[in-house]
Every structure is written in structure tokens, then in C-alpha cells.
Backbone as ProteinMPNN parsed JSONL, in Angstrom:
{"seq_chain_A": "MPQLDTSTWFIVIISMFLTLFIIFQLKTLAHQFPINPQPSHFKQTKQNTPWEKKWTKIYLPLSQRLA", "coords_chain_A": {"N_chain_A": [[101.411, 128.366, 76.527], [101.143, 127.601, 79.925], [103.612, 126.025, 82.036], [103.153, 122.984, 83.815], [103.324, 122.779, 87.25], [104.941, 120.412, 88.988], [106.272, 120.023, 91.328], [105.281, 119.809, 93.903], [103.837, 117.502, 93.983], [104.835, 115.067, 94.977], [104.907, 115.383, 97.772], [102.191, 115.783, 98.235], [101.067, 113.329, 97.438], [102.353, 111.509, 99.178], [101.454, 112.493, 101.653], [98.745, 112.013, 101.327], [98.64, 109.177, 101.274], [99.589, 108.665, 103.855], [97.567, 109.857, 105.372], [95.358, 108.273, 104.608], [96.211, 105.816, 105.623], [96.244, 106.349, 108.385], [93.527, 106.891, 108.798], [92.355, 104.376, 108.176], [93.555, 102.842, 110.169], [92.417, 103.986, 112.456], [89.753, 103.335, 111.984], [89.807, 100.532, 112.139], [90.552, 100.22, 114.783], [88.274, 100.892, 116.105], [86.648, 98.69, 116.074], [85.484, 95.851, 117.894], [87.117, 93.032, 118.606], [86.977, 89.513, 119.274], [88.789, 88.164, 122.052], [89.852, 85.504, 122.474], [88.828, 83.422, 120.329], [86.717, 80.599, 120.278], [86.719, 77.523, 118.572], [83.892, 76.34, 116.859], [82.203, 73.297, 116.77], [80.616, 71.653, 114.274], [78.091, 69.333, 113.524], [78.478, 67.143, 110.965], [76.36, 66.248, 108.429], [75.545, 63.499, 106.407], [74.619, 63.692, 103.12], [72.199, 62.174, 101.152], [72.625, 61.359, 97.912], [71.328, 60.807, 94.636], [73.1, 59.69, 92.78], [75.043, 58.301, 94.11], [74.526, 55.613, 94.672], [74.235, 54.523, 92.204], [75.632, 53.198, 89.18], [77.827, 55.059, 87.281], [78.597, 56.029, 84.033], [81.795, 56.432, 82.687], [83.265, 58.396, 80.364], [85.718, 58.121, 77.793], [88.246, 60.487, 76.776], [88.142, 62.159, 73.572], [90.541, 61.904, 72.278], [91.612, 59.491, 73.026], [90.822, 56.905, 71.726], [89.357, 53.685, 71.685], [90.658, 50.774, 70.117]], "CA_chain_A": [[100.755, 127.531, 77.504], [102.019, 127.566, 81.106], [104.15, 124.728, 82.449], [102.502, 122.439, 85.002], [104.277, 122.663, 88.35], [104.778, 119.113, 89.63], [107.225, 119.912, 92.435], [104.602, 119.494, 95.171], [103.057, 116.279, 93.846], [105.372, 114.021, 95.846], [104.435, 115.648, 99.137], [100.737, 115.598, 98.261], [100.778, 111.893, 97.345], [102.799, 110.886, 100.423], [100.548, 112.885, 102.737], [97.471, 111.33, 101.099], [98.793, 107.8, 101.745], [99.691, 108.706, 105.304], [96.226, 110.147, 105.897], [94.529, 107.079, 104.424], [96.678, 104.809, 106.571], [95.77, 106.73, 109.722], [92.068, 106.725, 108.828], [92.044, 102.95, 108.263], [93.947, 102.372, 111.494], [91.405, 104.425, 113.413], [88.523, 102.574, 111.75], [89.945, 99.171, 112.665], [90.615, 100.278, 116.24], [86.924, 101.069, 116.633], [85.979, 97.394, 116.12], [85.771, 94.999, 119.039], [87.363, 91.665, 118.185], [87.053, 88.594, 120.421], [90.156, 87.924, 122.511], [90.245, 84.128, 122.186], [87.644, 82.752, 119.774], [86.699, 79.149, 120.391], [86.149, 76.907, 117.367], [82.627, 75.644, 117.074], [82.175, 72.037, 116.039], [79.315, 71.386, 113.687], [77.888, 67.945, 113.146], [78.336, 67.051, 109.516], [75.379, 65.244, 108.046], [75.78, 62.961, 105.076], [73.451, 63.861, 102.269], [72.004, 61.085, 100.192], [72.445, 61.821, 96.531], [70.891, 59.654, 93.836], [74.149, 59.072, 91.979], [75.991, 57.543, 94.92], [74.219, 54.191, 94.623], [74.133, 54.097, 90.81], [76.855, 53.149, 88.391], [77.851, 56.131, 86.295], [79.508, 55.708, 82.935], [82.873, 57.398, 82.505], [83.619, 58.432, 78.96], [87.103, 58.441, 77.468], [88.38, 61.659, 75.921], [88.115, 61.831, 72.149], [91.886, 61.6, 71.783], [91.996, 58.133, 73.429], [89.803, 55.967, 71.22], [89.689, 52.254, 71.772], [90.769, 50.161, 68.784]], "C_chain_A": [[101.677, 127.404, 78.726], [102.443, 126.132, 81.446], [103.466, 124.277, 83.744], [103.556, 122.203, 86.076], [104.018, 121.36, 89.101], [105.689, 118.952, 90.846], [106.551, 119.522, 93.746], [103.843, 118.17, 95.115], [103.535, 115.188, 94.8], [104.859, 114.192, 97.277], [102.936, 115.404, 99.254], [100.399, 114.109, 98.267], [101.187, 111.18, 98.636], [101.873, 111.252, 101.576], [99.174, 112.237, 102.567], [97.547, 109.89, 101.601], [98.893, 107.74, 103.268], [98.326, 108.957, 105.946], [95.307, 108.939, 105.757], [94.926, 105.98, 105.399], [96.162, 105.105, 107.977], [94.26, 106.536, 109.835], [91.698, 105.251, 108.961], [92.462, 102.36, 109.602], [92.912, 102.774, 112.537], [90.104, 103.661, 113.239], [88.64, 101.162, 112.302], [90.062, 99.156, 114.181], [89.226, 100.397, 116.864], [86.175, 99.749, 116.752], [86.409, 96.617, 117.351], [85.91, 93.562, 118.545], [87.424, 90.765, 119.403], [88.511, 88.284, 120.77], [90.632, 86.529, 122.117], [89.035, 83.384, 121.623], [87.777, 81.236, 119.87], [86.091, 78.559, 119.12], [84.853, 76.173, 117.701], [82.588, 74.412, 116.178], [80.751, 71.781, 115.556], [79.237, 69.915, 113.301], [77.631, 67.897, 111.634], [77.369, 65.926, 109.192], [75.658, 64.796, 106.625], [74.495, 63.094, 104.282], [73.383, 62.708, 101.281], [71.734, 61.667, 98.819], [72.135, 60.625, 95.658], [72.022, 58.986, 93.065], [75.171, 58.295, 92.813], [75.758, 56.044, 94.821], [74.158, 53.66, 93.198], [75.511, 54.057, 90.178], [76.786, 54.268, 87.366], [78.92, 55.827, 85.273], [80.532, 56.826, 82.806], [83.325, 57.309, 81.058], [85.095, 58.766, 78.79], [87.154, 59.743, 76.686], [88.447, 61.247, 74.462], [89.484, 61.441, 71.614], [92.316, 60.182, 72.128], [90.92, 57.143, 72.994], [90.286, 54.545, 71.361], [89.686, 51.649, 70.382], [89.891, 48.953, 68.662]], "O_chain_A": [[102.867, 127.128, 78.572], [101.724, 125.17, 81.177], [103.231, 125.078, 84.648], [104.551, 121.517, 85.846], [102.995, 121.22, 89.771], [105.855, 117.838, 91.342], [107.205, 118.953, 94.62], [103.26, 117.759, 96.118], [102.719, 114.463, 95.37], [104.426, 113.225, 97.905], [102.467, 114.877, 100.262], [99.531, 113.677, 99.026], [100.445, 110.333, 99.134], [101.543, 110.394, 102.395], [98.506, 111.941, 103.559], [96.63, 109.423, 102.277], [98.327, 106.842, 103.891], [97.981, 108.332, 106.949], [94.561, 108.616, 106.681], [94.063, 105.289, 105.94], [95.696, 104.204, 108.674], [93.772, 106.065, 110.862], [90.831, 104.901, 109.762], [91.79, 101.467, 110.118], [92.572, 101.976, 113.41], [89.42, 103.366, 114.219], [87.682, 100.641, 112.873], [89.701, 98.161, 114.809], [89.033, 100.038, 118.026], [85.168, 99.679, 117.456], [87.553, 96.713, 117.795], [84.932, 92.95, 118.117], [87.875, 91.197, 120.464], [89.357, 88.159, 119.884], [91.688, 86.381, 121.501], [88.288, 82.772, 122.387], [88.831, 80.673, 119.575], [85.063, 79.04, 118.644], [84.757, 75.475, 118.711], [82.899, 74.478, 114.989], [79.813, 71.705, 116.349], [80.206, 69.334, 112.812], [76.705, 68.52, 111.114], [77.547, 64.79, 109.632], [75.968, 65.606, 105.751], [73.426, 62.664, 104.716], [74.379, 62.327, 100.665], [70.747, 62.369, 98.599], [72.633, 59.53, 95.916], [71.907, 57.808, 92.726], [76.082, 57.689, 92.249], [76.716, 55.274, 94.882], [74.041, 52.45, 93.004], [76.426, 54.777, 90.579], [75.788, 54.403, 86.659], [80.026, 55.414, 85.621], [80.188, 58.008, 82.814], [83.724, 56.242, 80.593], [85.655, 59.576, 79.529], [86.192, 60.075, 75.994], [88.776, 60.101, 74.154], [89.584, 60.73, 70.614], [93.304, 59.702, 71.573], [90.191, 56.609, 73.829], [91.466, 54.244, 71.18], [88.824, 51.965, 69.562], [89.861, 48.316, 67.61]]}, "name": "protein", "num_of_chains": 1, "seq": "MPQLDTSTWFIVIISMFLTLFIIFQLKTLAHQFPINPQPSHFKQTKQNTPWEKKWTKIYLPLSQRLA"}
């Protein structure tokens, strides 16, 4: 059975990473990002939930039983 020649693997892997890096850089350069985005202020509305006005029972964990 012939021996697998792995002497070129390092160059192939490094060139693959370099190519992927260049491709992703070119893809991100194609996007137009806003120069100075301004924060938009949204009015927060309070939602009425039925459990806010009711008393809710809080149960103790089973390990803390009252005597």
C-alpha cells in the first residue's frame, strides 16, 4: 500500500484559510453600513397583566418545611 504524502497539506490548509479570509473581507466590504447611526427611542407601554393586582402564593421548597 503506498504511503500518503502529507508534505503539501500545510500549504494547502494555510492557503485555504487565506482564501476564505479574503473572500469574507470582500463580502463585508460590499455592504453599506451607516456612518453614525442614531438611537431610536421607543415609547414603552405598560401592559396590564392579571397577576399584577392579585396576591400570588409563594410555595416553600420541599427541603424547608415549616414545623
